[in-house]
C-alpha positions in Angstrom: 111.7 112.9 118.6 109.2 113.7 116.0 106.4 116.2 116.4 103.2 114.4 117.4 99.9 115.9 116.4 98.6 118.1 119.1 101.7 117.6 121.3 104.3 119.9 119.6 108.0 119.2 119.8 108.3 116.5 122.6 112.1 116.3 122.2 112.5 120.0 122.7 110.1 120.0 125.7 112.0 117.1 127.3 115.3 118.8 126.8 113.9 122.0 128.4 112.6 120.0 131.3 116.0 118.3 131.9 117.7 121.7 131.8 115.2 123.2 134.3 115.7 120.2 136.6 119.5 120.6 136.5 119.1 124.3 137.3 116.7 123.5 140.2 119.1 120.9 141.7 122.0 123.5 141.4 119.9 126.2 143.1 118.9 123.8 145.9 122.5 122.9 146.5 123.4 126.6 146.6 120.5 127.3 148.9 121.7 124.7 151.4 124.9 126.8 151.8 123.1 130.1 152.5 122.1 131.0 156.0 119.6 133.3 157.8 119.6 134.2 161.4 116.8 135.4 163.8 116.9 136.7 167.4 114.3 136.8 170.2 114.3 138.3 173.6 116.4 141.3 172.5 119.2 139.0 171.5 118.9 136.5 174.3 118.4 133.7 171.8 119.8 133.6 168.3 119.1 130.8 165.7 120.8 130.3 162.4 119.2 128.2 159.7 120.3 127.2 156.2 118.2 127.8 153.1 117.2 124.2 153.2 115.9 124.7 156.8 118.6 123.0 158.9 119.6 124.6 162.2 123.3 125.3 162.1 123.7 127.5 165.2 121.9 128.2 168.4 123.2 130.8 170.8 121.6 131.4 174.2 122.7 134.3 176.5 122.6 132.6 179.9 122.6 135.9 181.8 119.5 137.0 180.0 117.6 133.9 181.0 118.1 133.9 184.8 117.0 130.2 185.1 113.5 130.9 183.7 112.8 127.8 181.6 109.4 129.1 180.3 111.0 132.3 179.1 113.8 130.3 177.4 111.3 128.0 175.7 109.3 131.0 174.5 112.4 132.8 173.1 113.6 129.6 171.4 110.3 129.0 169.8 110.1 132.7 168.6 113.6 132.7 167.2 113.2 129.3 165.5 109.9 130.3 163.8 111.4 133.6 162.6 114.5 131.9 161.2 112.4 129.2 159.5 110.2 131.9 158.0 113.2 133.7 156.7 114.6 130.5 155.3 111.4 129.7 153.5 111.3 133.2 152.1 114.9 132.8 150.9 114.0 129.5 149.2 111.0 131.1 147.6 113.2 133.9 146.1 115.9 131.5 144.9 113.7 128.7 143.6 110.6 130.7 142.6 111.9 131.8 139.2 112.8 128.2 138.3 109.4 126.8 139.3 107.4 129.4 137.4 108.1 127.6 134.2 106.5 124.5 135.7 103.3 126.2 136.7 103.6 125.0 140.3 
């Protein structure tokens, strides 16, 4: 493409945008393969989440619960929130450098 007055090299910009998009898609696919884990209740509940925030594993120590449903719910919520926070932080680290060029 020709340079347009006031717009610079549109062809070069489009090429750069396509390259950034390809890198972003690649990084997202890699992120989906990475996992983070979080525990609550001194290990009574453990949750594993992928970088794209899918729960892949949930472990509950039945001996630590003693049939207390409220306690279990609290530990599940705590472990899930921790794992999701870590997953978001992982995504930020992996995708952040790619999105900086887009001024997002």
